[in-house]
Each structure stands twice: as C-alpha cells, then as structure tokens.
N, C-alpha and C positions, 0 to 999 in steps of 0.2 A: 668368259665362262666363270660362273660362280658356283660354289658348293654351299648349300644350306643344310644344316642339320637341325631337326626338331626332335626333342626328347619326349619321354613318356608323358611328362606333365603338360606338354603343349597339345597332345592328341589324346588326352585321357578320356574324353567324352565327345558327344556330338558338338557341343559349343566350342570345344578346343579345335576340332577338325575344321569347323567353319571359320574360326579365327585364323587358322593356318592359311586357309585359302585367301582370306582378307589380306594377310601379310604379303602373299605372293602377288596380289594385284598391284602392289607398289613397285614391282619390277617387271613391267610388261614387255620390255625389249631385251631382257637378259637371257642368255643361255644358262639354264639352271640344272644342276644335278641335286636332287633333294633326297636326303637320307632321313628316314624316320625310325624311331625306336618303337618298342612294344607299347601298347596303350597303358597308361597309368601304372598299376601294380600287377600287370599281367605276368611279368617275369617272376615276381615273388610267388604268384599263384601257381605258375608252372613248376617252380621249384618244390612247392608242396605236393604237386602231383607226382613229381619224380620221387620224393621221399615216401609218399604213400605206396607207390608201385613197388619201390624197393623193399618195403617192409610188409608187403602182402595185404595192405588195406585197400578198401574199395575206392576206385578213382572216378566212378561214374558221376557222382554228384558235382564235384568241383569242375570236371570237364564240361558237363552240361551247363554249369553256371557260366563258364567262359564262353561257350558257344552261344548261349542265349544273349549274353551281354554284347558280343561283337555283332551278332545279327541285328540286334535292336539298334545299335548305333548306325550300322549300315543302312537299315531301312529309314532311319531318321535323316541321314545326310545324303543318301542316294536312292530314294524310293524307286522301286520298280526295276532296279538294275539286276536282271536275272543272271547275267554273266558273272557279276561279282558275287552274288549269292552262291552260285554254283562253285566258284573257285574257293570260297570260304568253307562251304560244306565239304568239298573234297579234301581240304587241308585238315579239317577235323576228323574226317574218316582216316586219314593217314595217321593221326595221333591215336585213334582207337585201334588201328592195326598194330601199332607199336606196343600199346598197353595190353593187347590180347596175349602177348607172349610173356612168359616168365622172365624176370630180370636175370641177366647173365652176370658174368664176372667183369664186365667192362662198364663200370658205373659212370665214369666220366664221359665215355662215348655216348652212352644212353642219355645222360644229362643233356649233351649238346643236341642230340636228335630231337628231344622233346622241347627244351627251352627255346631253341631257335625258331620254333613255329610262331611264337608271339610276334616277332617282327614281320613274319609273312602275313599274319592276319591284319595287323595294323596297316601295312602298306597297301593291301587290297582295298581296305575301307577308304583310306585317304585318296588313293588313285581314282576310285569310283566317284568320290565327292568332287574332286577337282574337275573331272570331266563334266559333271553335271553343272558345276559352277562356271563353265566356259574356259577352263584352263586345261588345254589339251596336254596330255602327258603320255609317255611310254613307260609302262611298268616293267622293271627289270629285276630278275632274281639276282641279288648281289653275289650269290654263290657261283654264278656263271663267270664272274670276273675275279673274285677274291679267292685266290688259291693259297692254301695254307698247308703246313705239315699236320701231323696227327697228334699234336700236343693238345688233347681235348681239354676244354674249359679255359685254356690260355694259349690258343694256337698261334704259331709264328707264321708271318706272311712270307710267301715265296715271291719276291718282288719281280724277278725276271719272268716267271710264269704269268703273273698278273699283268705285266706289261704286254705280253703277247696276246693274252685273252682280251685285254682292253682294245687293242688294235682291231681285233676281229669282231667283238660283240658290242663294245661300248661306244667307241668314237663314231662309228657310222650313224648312231642314233642322233647325232648333232649335225647331220648334213643339212637338214632344214633349219631355218632360223625364224623365231627363237626356238631352240630345242629345250624340251622339258623331260627329264628322266626322273622317275620316282623309284627309289630302291630302299633297301633295308640296311640298318647298321648292325654291328655286333656279330655278324655271321659270316662264315666262309665255307670252303669245301676242300677236301683233300683231292689229290689226283685220281684216286679210285672212287670218288663220289660220295664220301661220307661227310655229313654236316659237322661243322666245328663252330665254336664261339671264341671270341677274342678276349674274353675276360669281362667281368662286370664293368659297366660304363663304357664298353668297347665301341659304342656307336660314334663317339667323338673320334676315335681312332679310324673307324671306317670312313668318316668324312675326309680325314687327312689322306687316307689311302687313295680315295677317288680323286682328290685334288692333285696328288702327286702324279697319278696316272694321266690326268687330263691337262697338266700344267696350268691349273686354274689361276684365275686372277686373285681369288681370295676364298677363305672359308668363313662362314658365319654360323656360330652356334646360337640358336634362339632359345632363350630360357625365360623363366618367370621371375627373374631378378634383373636389375638394370645393368649387370656386368660382373666383373670380378671385384671382390672386396678384399681389404687387407686382413679381415677376420670374419668369423661367423657372427652375423648380426644378432643371432639368438643368444650368444654368450657374451658378446662385447657391445656395450651401449654406444660407443663412439666410433663406429666403423667408417672407413673412407673408401670411396671407389678408386680402384687402380685404373686410371684412365689410359695409361700407356706404359707397358713394360716390355722387356726384351724376351726373346725365346729362352735365353739362358735363365733369366729370373723366373719365368713361368715354369720351366722344367724343374728348377730347384723347389718351387712351391708345390708342384705336383708330386715330386718325389717325397717331400716331407708330409704329404697327406692332404693338401688343399683339394677340395672336392669339385671345383668348377671344371677343371680340365683333366682328361685322362692322361696319365703319365706318358704314354707312348704317342700321344697325338702330335706333339710339337716337333718331334725329330724329322719326319718326312717333310713337314712344312718348312723347317729351317733349311733343309738341304736345297730346296728350290726357291727360298725366299718368298714364300707365299704368306701374306699376312692373315692372321686369325682375328676375327671380331667376335666378341661376346655381347649380344644385344637382347633386349627384352621384347618378347612378342606381345606384351601388354602395353608397351609404350614405344611406338616406332620413332618418336621424336627424341628419345633419350640417346645420348651419344654412345653409351656402352663403353667397352674396354677394347683396346687394340694391343695385339701382341705381334711384334715384328723384330727386325734386326737391331733397332735402335735401343740403347740401354741407358741413355742420359738420365732418365727419370727413375731408374730402378731403386735407388737408395733414398728417395725423397720421403717415402712413407714406410714405416715399419709394418711387417706383416706377422700375424699370429695364427698358428695352426695348433689345434688341440685334438689329440686322438685319445678318446676314453677307452676304458675296458682293455687295458694293456697288461701283459705279463712281463715282469722283470725277472729273467732267469739267470742264475749264476751257476756255472759249471766248473767243478774243481776235480782234478785227478785224485783218486783215493789215496795215493801215496805222496800227495803234495809235491809231486815233481813239477817242473816248470811247464807252463802252457807254451808249447813250441809248435812249429809248422806241422809236425806229424800229428799232434793232437787236433789241431785246427782243421786239418784236411779231413779227418774222420768226422769231426763235429759238423762241418759244413755239408758233408755228404749226407748226413742224417737229415739236416734241414731241407736239403734239396729233395730227398726221397719222400719226405712228408709234405712237400710243397708249402713250407712255412717261410714267409718272407721276413727278413730281419729289418726292423725299422731303425735300430741303433745298436751299436756294439762297442765294447770297451774291455780291455784285458789288463790284468796285473800279472805278477810273476806266476801265481798259482791259480788264478781264476779268470774265466772268460764270461762276461756278462752280456746279455742281449735283451732287447725289447721286441716283443711280437704281439700281434693281435691275439686276444684270448678266444680261441676257437677249439672245436673238438680235435682238429689236427694238431694244434699246439699241445694240447693235453696228452695226446698219444705220443708226441715227440718227447715230452718230459719223461713219460714212463720208459721209453726206450733209452733215452740218455742215462736214466738212473741205473741201467744195467752195467754201465761201465764207468760212471762218474758219480761223484757226490753232487746232487742237484738240489738247489734251493730256489724258491721263487716267491715273488710278491704278486698278488693279484689285485684287481681293482685300481690299477695305477692309471695316471694320465701322462701322456707324452706331449710336452709343450715345446714347440719350436718357435723361435722369434728371429725373423730376418731383419737386419739393420737395426740392432737393438741399442738401447742406452741403459745405464745402470738404474735410473729411476724407474723405468718400465719393468725391468727384471725384478727389482725389489717388490714392486706392487703385485706382480704376477705370483711370486712365490710366498708372499706374506701369509702366515697362518697355515702353511702346508709343509709337510715333511719332504725334504729333497733327498731322494734315494740315490740319484745319479745326476751328474752335471757334465756337460761338454760345451766348450766355447771355441769359436774361431773369430776372425776379425769381423765377419758378416753375420754369423749365425750362432745363437745360443740355444741349447737344448737341455731340457730338464725332465727327469722322471719324478713325478710328484705323487704323493699319497694324500688325497684330499682329507 
C-alpha cells in the first residue's frame, strides 16, 4: 500500500491531469491511495469569493469562471462523462446555495465550507479521467474518514475517530487488488457534519493521515521540482538537493519555514516509521528526496530558509517592570486569540521581542497589545534561518544588511535582517 499526493501544480490543467495518469501507469501492481489538491490557483480564487461574499460584493462572475474552467478541463480529459458533469454541477449548486445567504458571524466556518469545495472539484475531474484512461478507481469523500474538531481553518485531527471510520469506510475499498482510491487533501469534517480545513498546504498532512490509518509502505509527494533543496533556487544560485534526511531534520526545516513539506506531515509518519519521498512528476527517473529515520546525512549540507515580509515586534511594560511569567501569560494569550504564530522570540529584562508574518491579524494584534504595553515594531524584515552553518556562510548572508536580532545554537543560526 502506497500513498501518493499530487498538488495543485500537478493537476492545474488538462495536460497536468493526463500527466498524472501517466505517472500512475508506472505503478500497475500497487495498491494506491491517491490524494489530490485543488487545481492550480483554485484555492486562491475561492478565498477571493469568500472575501467578496463577506463584504457584500457580487460573487457570480468569479464563481462562473471557476465553474466554466473545471467543466472545460473535465470535457477535455473525460469527454461524455455525464455522471462526472452532474457531480461537478451539483457541487457548484452547493456553493451557490451557501452564497445565497448573508454571511454570518462565523467567518472561519464559512471559509472552510467554501474553500473546501476546490478539492472536491479537482478530485471529481481526476477520477473521471483516470477511469477513461483505464485506471479503475474508487472516488472517496475524504470527509467520510478525516474526523476533526471545530477549529476551522486549522482543524485538529481526532485520530481515534478517524481510525474507526477508516475500518468501516476506507479499508474495505482495498479488498480487491490492486486497489485504487482517489480522494482529497486539505479537508475534514466535524462529528456534526461541518466541513473543516487543515490549514494551507494541508494536503501533505492529509496524505500522512491516510498513510497512518492504512499502515502504508510509503508516502510520495509528487511535485514540479526534483525534490527538497537546501534553499530556494530562486534566491540562492548554488542550491543542492537534499537526497536523504531524517524526520527530525525535515521537521526542523518545516518549522523554520521550508515550503516543501507541511509542518504537521512528518509526525504521524515518524510514529509508524513510514518513509516519505519527494519526487518530480516531470522526471520519473530522478531519484528525488527521501525522509526517514536515518539521520547520518543531516549535517552534510547547510540549509537556508528565508521568510520575507516579517514584523519584528518589541513589547515593553509601560512601567519598565521586568518581563516575567505573569506578563508573558497575558501576551501569549493575545497571540493565541488573534491566531498569530510566533516564528522567533527573545526577551530581555524589560522587553519581549517576537517575529511574525506581516498580516492583517498581526496588525490587529499590535493595536491590542498597545493598550497595555509600549509596542514598537519594524516592518519589511527578513527572517533568515541557517541549519548546520559556518562563519563564512553567515558573514556572506548578512553582508550589507542591518542585523536587528540574532540567535544561535550549535546547529542553527537565525537572523532578523533589514535589507
């Protein structure tokens, strides 16, 4: 049993869907659970629909654009499939019913109801094409199995419930060999039937959830790049492929902001020692990257992670009293309430400094912090993280830039830079 995950770039158009089928023909005898993301930029487009609906703007044109685009791809890759057309049209009618009501005061819940539809559309198109290409498959609504709590936009998995549902609905689909199940990433459902999402890029996490439930042999994430690199090739000219790293190293890189693997993906795989492969759907002969228990190669190649558009926020009590546990408890509570993730933190006697993404939520948080503290911030910063560093590399990275904050350990150096 193998789990394959194909992201939005791999199924962005008719050519991508056909290429996905070509990839699967190389695994004719394997039981496969196949997870797909929304097509191309569909999630971004649906977020615009959510925004328009929330502010009272007309959503008919963008929704019709999405409907037309998906129907056109479906007709191109699975001509004459009336059942698939009917299922796709029904899903768009569901979206129209949602948008027919005025937005309520549950913005995150409404976001999940709308944005989760992108994965449904994509999976219907892909499943139909695979059948016409001679690859028999069973379409599964991932929400049947992926049970979550009601933390909308960042739902937490209820593992025991998922396990029970998998025994009932998922595992029987593999009684025939080879079994092929086509499902969606990113989405789940609460016990009372409300759609949830697992956070942006959550389709990788979905693949890990299914692998954990099925005790899979492996997970492969198919991308348009040859594997995991030690840095973003667009920013660093001499990048190197990370051919083999450990779960621990990959989790560290994900936490610091590496974009190839979702931060939560690796933990369930590590629990059951399921290897993760990152391979290119454009070059099946490329070896790609392997992530598993073995860490002998972790320190061989330094890794560089750059997060732009960061805010460096410094929080000081107005009476210059010490920053102590009582202060920090209240500060952390405000961060949690505004759903702002801290990327780096550091404190002195009278100041607590953090680095966060520059988002509307972060700006709202600054305003609220200012009611009780003296708050200063620097905008337009870069947060640079280097794993397995040396002094020459660090000097080159920081040359010509203002270093606003610096942290170092034996394996990791982090800098907040003002370009």
